[in-house]
Phi, psi and omega in degrees: 000129183285168179299316179299320179295318179298316180298315183292318178297319179294317180296315179296320177300317178294319178298313180299318179298317179294321180293320178292321178301316171075009181280337179244139182307138186298329179291324178290322177298313182295316181293321176298320177297321178297314180297321179294320179297322177294316181295328180277352175085009180271342172241121181297142183300323182285353177243013185295327186249016180294339179294334182282342175254007180294141181306323181297319180295315181296316182296317180298318178299316181291324177299320179294323177294314180297320178299320177298318179296317178299322178291314182296331181285347180083359183297315183288320181300317181295320178299312184294323182290328177292332186266347181261122183229145176286158176088355178287152173294162180299320179299313180294320180298312180297319180299313182291313181298320180294318179296318179297315180299319180295317180294319178296319182294338179288336185246355177213169179303132187291336175292316179296320179299316180293318180302326178286329185275336184301309180301323179297316181291321180295319178295321178297321178295322179297316179295323181277358180055048175225162181288137177292352179297335180286338188241335185290323179293313173303323180295316179297312181297322179294321179293326176294316181296321180296330179295343180288343193285326183231169180300321187268002185288330184208144183304320179304324177298318179294318180296314181296319179297317179294321179294323178297323178297319178292319186278322188241355176093355181211133181279168168291146179275177183305317185249015176295334180278347191296314182303310180288313183298319180293318179298316180294318181297315180297313180297318181292317179295319177300320180294312183293330181281323184272317189235317191306315184296337178287344181271352181287129179296136180296128179207152177278150177296147180288175178300328179297319181289326178296324176295323178296323184286331183266063182279139183293135178255146181239152165267122185224166179235134176226152185259144177277113182275170177298137179066021176295149181291341185272351182299131178090349179269144174289150181303317181298320179295317180295321178298323179293322181290330184254027184301329184264012185250011178061028178232131178232128175280117184249001179186167182215136179236135182224118180053044177084351180260126180263126180289144181292150178062214181262007177050048190303321184265358182286135180273136186283136180237163177300142180078355174298153173251120179268132175264117185237156174241122187194169173278162184303311182290332178290326178299311182297318179295320180296318179297313182292320185289329187251011177067037178265180178216155178284140179299127182104343183290338180287342180249340185237114182299335182293347180255014181277344175134007181277102173055053179267151175224158171254135178231136176262126185230124178270141184260112178277175175298147176066013176289154181300329184287338183298130179086002180240161174245178185297327179291321177296320184285338179052047182296319180294314184291321185277318189238351186070027179245136184252136169280099187280322183203165179225135173247121184236067176050037177078002183278137176283162175212152187272330184290159172290160182301320183290334182261355182290128177283124185284137179246159173297134182099344176295150172248122184261138175255109184258139178239128178175181178303133189304317186291344182263342189298318182291325177294318179294320179300316179294320179297322179288344184084016182267169180239121179299141180271338184240148176290328183231132181287159178273113181289127181283131182295136179265075190294337179290350178254005185298312182297319179296317181296311180297321181297313181291327177294314179297322178297320179295316180296319180297321180294327177290315181298321181280357178078018182286316179225161176286154182301314182300319179294316180299314180294325176297319178295317178298318179298316178298320178300314182294326177288317182298323181266011175062021175289321168249103181302147182303321183293339180262358185302307184282336176291334182285344180267131180276090189297325176302324178292320179297316179295318178302310183292314180298331180278323185279332182301313177297323178294319177297320179295320177293323178299320180288313184292335179280351181093007180296319180293329176299316182297317179295317179298316180296324178295317180294316180294318179296323180295326184238033185293337180273003184247171183285159177301330179297319179293322177298322176301316178296320178297318177301319180294318180297315180298315181295318178298318180298316177297319182293329177291337182259335184240176172291141185294332176292319178297318179297317181297319180299318183281326186276336183301309179295329177297319180300316180294320180293322176299315179300319179294320179298323183270352183069034183242172178292136178289339188303310180297327180287322175295320178296323178297321178293319180301315181292310187287330178294328180280330188272074178254100187242359188270338185223163176281353183260349184288329181218141183300329179297322178293326177290321181302322186270353186299313180290302180302327181273349181067032184275152170259165182305321185276005182278337191287324188292336184300317175265332185289323183295308177298330179292319178296323176297317179298318180302314180293316182296327181275317189286323183301306178296327178293318179298313181296326180287313183281324182238084184305141182299328181281350180076000000 
């Protein structure tokens, strides 16, 4: 073993140990390792930062921007809301939610897909009076499985495709992962829906999840627009239809006259103002789903949907807003900001929201252009409750967003443009049409992942060029030399999965890809099935909360402990190997 190999093996061992230890942020660990590798001379100084311009790094950053745009347009939210219904059995709920999460993860980053589905699942658990721990883990695992289906679903696929281009001259295409990924995803989703959730230890949701369940509700007013879906329906009938959407119509106003009580039998007409009680995100979803409009949008263009946000502002003593109502404050006329709703410690009130005299302790729900909300909050003397406002979905741009995204994917499949270029064009389109506001552009990119990947790629390249990957490949082949290549493929998957359960899946893919090619070379076989095996196994980290960001996301809301994941994760990983190995060999023959 050469000096460079000894240094690299020692450095990688130290990096893996630090990453598993988890006390220092993984991006700092990776960047520190890169700097140390440069100082030790195993990574050349002129190639230290080549990982940040690597196609895999650029593509992952662009995928996150595009995922944000799909979310902001409301396209994904509307799909999920149509498919989630109250009254389903736990088995049916898990099955539907898991299938939706898997499908979303196939067309967008699987972390973003899960982040969108968690609030929906938590609210469903609250309505069913059960712990979200029963459903969040299946949801997380399904979103990971769905990412296997396409090139852009999960970072390891992008890394493996880029590595294949370097090693063999041509990358994997957008849907080259689909035959194997789809088979694994279907088998995995069936397992988590039928059996897997029963293996989760019964536990109560943590305090974090209880906070999620106790979301503040507001009394708000929305107007019935032309061709709205609620026209002609009785208030009582509409409440029954929206029972699972966390929205209740508690009153109705027509031409300035407010009907007594909740006007249960009154039929809704165009231009009526509905008084509703709901959470902030439910209000926006209810407006979009039923063709309603915010009061004031008919007179103020700033409320039509261009980069709007919702902000929650608490009113302290002696604030300027105390003793005044929305009409006195002239928020719409002065700032183009609407007082959408008021939360008063659960107390009802008879006045309309616009005429309600604001008291100290009230929480105001403001709707308006994002850049003005904080200025208006300060002028009112209020204190924002959230660090980040809730961006209102721009549903009128949903069809346009989905159309340009599909056009970009089609151009990649047909070989017209490169994937990175196509995603770059889509990102520019979303920025130009304000679907992804410029101020949120860099926030939508998960920079620690970019730093991790950009730091590890040069180390991985040095590991390969020094012959380190050859030594690992020879060890795996030597260990199983008396067995068939199919079994060696399975051993590679087990080793890669084990590493992925302990490390970040992007780090695992970077390190395992050159080993896969070297194993194929040692055996005189095609590298493709071995690269595909790494792509699948690097993503499928189900034993720990640290192997995949999705597992980390659900740990708090689900009230899970570190040792809870393996109960469902271990049999799922076995299923993944049993399904993927024969599928890989069938779709990607070992002989090439």
